[in-house]
N, C-alpha and C positions, 0 to 999 in steps of 0.2 A: 638789782632788778633783773629777772630772767628775760630772755628773748627767744622768740621762735622765728627763725630765718629760713627762707626757702630759696632754692636755686632753680631757675626755669630757663627754658630755651629749646629750640628745635634740636632734633637728633643731629649730632655733629657740631654743635655750637661750642663745645669744650667745657661746659659747666662742671662735669664730673671730674675733669682734670684738675680743677682749681678748688674743689670742695674740701678735699682732705687737707690741703695746705691752709685754707681759710680756718678750718676747725683747729688745726695745730697752732696757728697764730693766736687764736683766742685762748687756747689752753696755756700758751706761753705767758699769757697775761693773768694767769691764776684762775681762769674760769673753768667750771665743770661743764664739759660739752659732750653731747651725744650726737652721733650722725646716723641718719636713717634714710629710707628711700620709699618712693611710690612708683607704681604699685608695689606693695610689699611691706616690710617693716615689722610684721608679726608672722607667726607660723601660718595662720589663715591667709593673710595678705600675700605671702609668698606663693601659696597654692593658687590663689586667684591671679597673681602675676603671670604664672605659667600659662594659665588658660587664656588670659587677655592678650598676651604677647604672641601666642602661637596658634590659637584655634580661631578659625573664621566664625563670626557671629554677627547678629544684627546690631545696629548702632545703639538701640535701646538697651540690649543686654550688655553691650560693652560699657556703656555709661553707668549702668546700675552696678555692675561688678566693680568698676573703678571706685564708686562711692561707697560700696559695701566694704571694700578693703580699707578705704580712707576712714570710715567711721570706726572700724576696729582699731586702726592705727592710732587714731586720736585717743580713744578710750583706754587702750592697753599700753601705749608707749608715750605719746607726745604729752598729753595732759598730766599724767603722773610725773613725768620728768620735770615739767615746768613747775608743778606744785612742790617738788622736792628741791627746787632751787637750781636746777640744771638749765643750761642753754641747749636748745634743740636746733639742729640744722638738717633740713630734709631736701633730698634730691627729688624735686617735684612735689606739688600739692594740688589744691583745687584749680589753680590757674591752668594747669595742664589739661584738665578736662574741658575747659572752655576753649582752649586752643586746638586740641586734637579732636575731641568728639563734637564740639560746637562748630568752630570755624573749619576744621579739617574735614569732618564727616558730614556736617550740615545739620546736626541736632539743634533743636530750638533752644536759643539762648535762655529764654525764660524758664524752660523746664530744668535746665542746668542750675539756674539760680534757686529753684525750689529744692533741688537735691543738695545744693550747697548749704541751705538753711539747716538741714539735718546734721551737718557736720558741726555747726555751732562753734567754729574756731577760725580765726584769720591770722595769718602770719603778722608779726610786727614789722618785718621787712622782707621784700622779695627782690632778689637779684636776677634780673632778666639778661641773659647772655644773648645779645642780638648779633646776628651774622647774616650776610647775604647767603641765599640758599645754595648758590653754586659753590661757595666756600665750604659750607656744611657737607654738601654731597661729596666733594673731593676728599674731605677728611674721613667720611664713612667708607670710601672706596677701598681702603686698605683692610677693612673688617671682613673676614671670611664668613662669619655667621651672623646674618642680619635677621632680626625678628620681623614680624609682619608689618609693623609700623615703619621700621627702617627701610623696608623694601618698597615703600610707596614712591610714586613718581614726584618729580619736582613741583608740579602744580599743587599737589597735596600740601607740601611743606611751605609753599608760598601762602596758602590759606592759613596754615597753622601759625606762621610768623605774623600774618595780619591779625589773627585772633589774639596773639600776645600783645600786639600794639593796641588793640581795642581795650584789653584789660588794663594796660598802662594808663590809657586815657581815662578809664572809669575809676582807677584807684591811684592817682598820681602821688599821693602822700606816702603810699606804701612801697612803690617801686623805685629801684635804682637800676638804670639801664647801663649795661656794660657793653662797650664796643668790643665784641669778641673776635672781630676779624683781624685785630692787631696781633703782634707777637705775644708769646707767653709772658715775657717780662713786662710788656706794656699793659697787659691785662692785670698782671699781679700788682702793678703800681696803682691801677684803678681800685683794686680791692684793698690795698694798704690804706688808701685815703678813706675808704668806707670804714675800715676797722678803727682808724684814728678817730673818726667822727663818733663811732659807737662808744 
């Protein structure tokens, strides 16, 4: 049975660090796994990614571009992969729009739910890498080139983190919360337990 698994968390939570390892662990168990990301994942999505991450724009335009890239991503990459028997792991998906554009930017939650209906796909499991904002900011401080999201102030990321927690409450059966403030080895042990359960 194929699975669609997403990795979520604020910038600096460490999810991307563990994603490749997680995919390799699944492959070592004989599974056919593809790894993708949002925004992006397709030629059009990567173009939209460049716009969203680097060009100032209204909150509505930002959200619409995110979902435009997502719909293309689902139709061109995710759904075909799942139908062909592959497992799909994505670095971010719809939850990121609720956290960033919804909680972070203040876009109406119900409007985002309407956009989410267009996508017509939910992950089977979402791993939320939860970390105190001061820890995430410290991790980002070593990065010389920050996009316009990563350059936001701590208050923005506090709202984003709260948005993720709201999504966890709304979808408890889908989420697994990872304590990402721990050491890399401790986080990996949490992920190993999840893989065993899968």
